[in-house]
N, C-alpha and C positions, 0 to 999 in steps of 0.2 A: 257290882251293879254297871250297867248299860248306860252309855253316853246319852246325853240328850242333843237335840241338833235342831236350831231354828233357821228355816228355811226363808229366805224373804227374795220376792221378784217384783219387780220394783221398775213403773212409768214414770217419771220424773215430769211434771208441767211446768212448774217454777223452781227453777233452779237455785235462786237466793234463799229463798225461804226453806229450799231442800237441804242446803247447806248448814243451816241454822239446827234442822233438825238433826242431820249427820253427826254436828259438832254436838249436839247436848245427848243424843243417844249413843255416841261413844262414851261420854263423860260416865254416863248411866252405867254401862258395861264395866266398866276400871273394876269395882266392885267384885263381880264375877269372873272375871279373866276368862273368855273363850278363845278357843283357836281359831281364828278363820281356815277356812276346810277350802273353801272356792269363793272367788271374788271376779264378777263381771267378767271380763277378757271374753275369750273366743268363746261362743255357745254355738247350737241349734235349735231353734225351736222346732219340736217334732211334731207336737200336739200340742192342743188347748189354747188359749191367750197368751200372745205374745208379749213380753215384757222386754225394756231395754237393759233392765240391770239384776244381776242375780248374786245373792250371797247366801253363804252356810257356815253358821258359828256353831262350833261343837262346846259344849257344855262337859261338866262332870258327869252331869245327872239328867234325865227328862224333868226331874221335879225341881233342879236348880234352873233350867233353861226357861221354866213356868215362871221361877220366883224373879228371874230377869226381867222378864215380858209383863207380867204385875206388878214389878218395884215403883213405887210414888216417883221415881226419877225416869223411870223411862216412859212412865204413862204421862208425864208433864212432858218429855219429849214426844212422844206421839203426836200430844196437840200439835206440835209444830208442822207436823208431816201432814194434817189436814189441808188439801186445798193444794197442796205442792206437789203430791205424788199420789198416785193410786197403784195397789198391788195386793198380793197374795202373801200372806204370812202362814207358815205352817211350822207346829211341834212335832218331832219326830224322835221315837224313842230308837236309838241304835239296836243291831242284834247282838246277840249272844253267841258269838262262834265257838 
Protein backbone atom coordinates (compact mmCIF):
# COMPACT_ATOMS: atom_id res chain seq x y z
CA UNK A 1 0.00 0.00 0.00
CA UNK A 2 1.34 3.43 -0.93
CA UNK A 3 1.94 6.12 1.67
CA UNK A 4 -0.31 9.16 1.84
CA UNK A 5 0.94 12.72 2.20
CA UNK A 6 -0.80 15.78 3.57
CA UNK A 7 0.93 18.87 2.23
CA UNK A 8 0.08 22.27 3.71
CA UNK A 9 1.23 25.70 2.53
CA UNK A 10 0.09 28.38 4.98
CA UNK A 11 0.35 32.11 5.59
CA UNK A 12 -0.51 33.17 9.14
CA UNK A 13 -2.38 36.41 9.82
CA UNK A 14 -3.07 35.94 13.56
CA UNK A 15 -0.18 34.13 15.30
CA UNK A 16 -1.98 33.72 18.64
CA UNK A 17 -5.09 32.14 17.10
CA UNK A 18 -2.91 30.02 14.81
CA UNK A 19 -1.00 28.72 17.83
CA UNK A 20 -4.31 27.45 19.25
CA UNK A 21 -5.03 25.72 15.93
CA UNK A 22 -1.55 24.18 15.85
CA UNK A 23 -1.98 22.82 19.38
CA UNK A 24 -5.38 21.32 18.61
CA UNK A 25 -4.23 19.92 15.25
CA UNK A 26 -1.22 18.31 16.93
CA UNK A 27 -3.48 16.65 19.47
CA UNK A 28 -5.79 15.42 16.68
CA UNK A 29 -2.78 13.98 14.85
CA UNK A 30 -1.55 11.83 17.73
CA UNK A 31 -4.00 9.04 16.94
CA UNK A 32 -2.67 8.83 13.35
CA UNK A 33 1.06 9.09 14.12
CA UNK A 34 2.23 10.72 10.87
CA UNK A 35 5.89 11.28 10.11
CA UNK A 36 6.95 14.87 9.44
CA UNK A 37 8.84 14.76 6.13
CA UNK A 38 9.40 18.51 5.69
CA UNK A 39 8.71 21.49 7.97
CA UNK A 40 9.16 25.08 6.82
CA UNK A 41 12.80 26.06 7.01
CA UNK A 42 14.62 27.07 3.85
CA UNK A 43 12.43 26.99 0.74
CA UNK A 44 12.14 28.61 -2.68
CA UNK A 45 8.76 29.56 -4.12
CA UNK A 46 9.23 28.76 -7.80
CA UNK A 47 5.68 29.22 -9.11
CA UNK A 48 2.22 30.01 -7.82
CA UNK A 49 1.05 31.72 -4.65
CA UNK A 50 3.77 32.13 -2.03
CA UNK A 51 3.18 31.10 1.58
CA UNK A 52 5.40 31.49 4.62
CA UNK A 53 5.00 28.01 6.15
CA UNK A 54 5.15 24.59 4.55
CA UNK A 55 4.75 21.12 6.03
CA UNK A 56 4.58 17.61 4.59
CA UNK A 57 3.16 14.82 6.75
CA UNK A 58 3.55 11.18 5.74
CA UNK A 59 0.75 8.78 6.69
CA UNK A 60 0.62 5.01 6.29
CA UNK A 61 -1.77 5.40 3.33
CA UNK A 62 -3.80 7.95 1.38
CA UNK A 63 -6.93 6.72 3.13
CA UNK A 64 -5.32 7.18 6.54
CA UNK A 65 -4.33 10.76 5.64
CA UNK A 66 -7.93 11.42 4.57
CA UNK A 67 -9.27 9.83 7.78
CA UNK A 68 -7.09 12.23 9.77
CA UNK A 69 -8.22 15.29 7.78
CA UNK A 70 -11.89 14.32 8.05
CA UNK A 71 -11.69 13.26 11.72
CA UNK A 72 -13.93 15.15 14.15
CA UNK A 73 -10.90 16.19 16.20
CA UNK A 74 -9.11 17.75 13.21
CA UNK A 75 -12.27 19.36 11.88
CA UNK A 76 -12.72 21.03 15.29
CA UNK A 77 -9.10 22.22 15.13
CA UNK A 78 -9.61 23.45 11.59
CA UNK A 79 -12.33 25.82 12.80
CA UNK A 80 -9.68 27.50 14.97
CA UNK A 81 -7.61 28.21 11.84
CA UNK A 82 -10.42 30.18 10.17
CA UNK A 83 -9.43 33.83 10.19
CA UNK A 84 -5.98 33.04 11.61
CA UNK A 85 -4.39 31.81 8.38
CA UNK A 86 -5.02 30.97 4.76
CA UNK A 87 -3.38 28.42 2.56
CA UNK A 88 -3.57 25.31 0.47
CA UNK A 89 -3.93 21.78 1.85
CA UNK A 90 -3.48 18.81 -0.49
CA UNK A 91 -3.60 15.03 -0.06
CA UNK A 92 -1.29 13.08 -2.38
CA UNK A 93 -0.80 9.35 -2.78
CA UNK A 94 2.82 8.22 -2.75
CA UNK A 95 4.32 6.52 -5.78
CA UNK A 96 4.90 2.79 -6.11
CA UNK A 97 8.57 2.35 -6.82
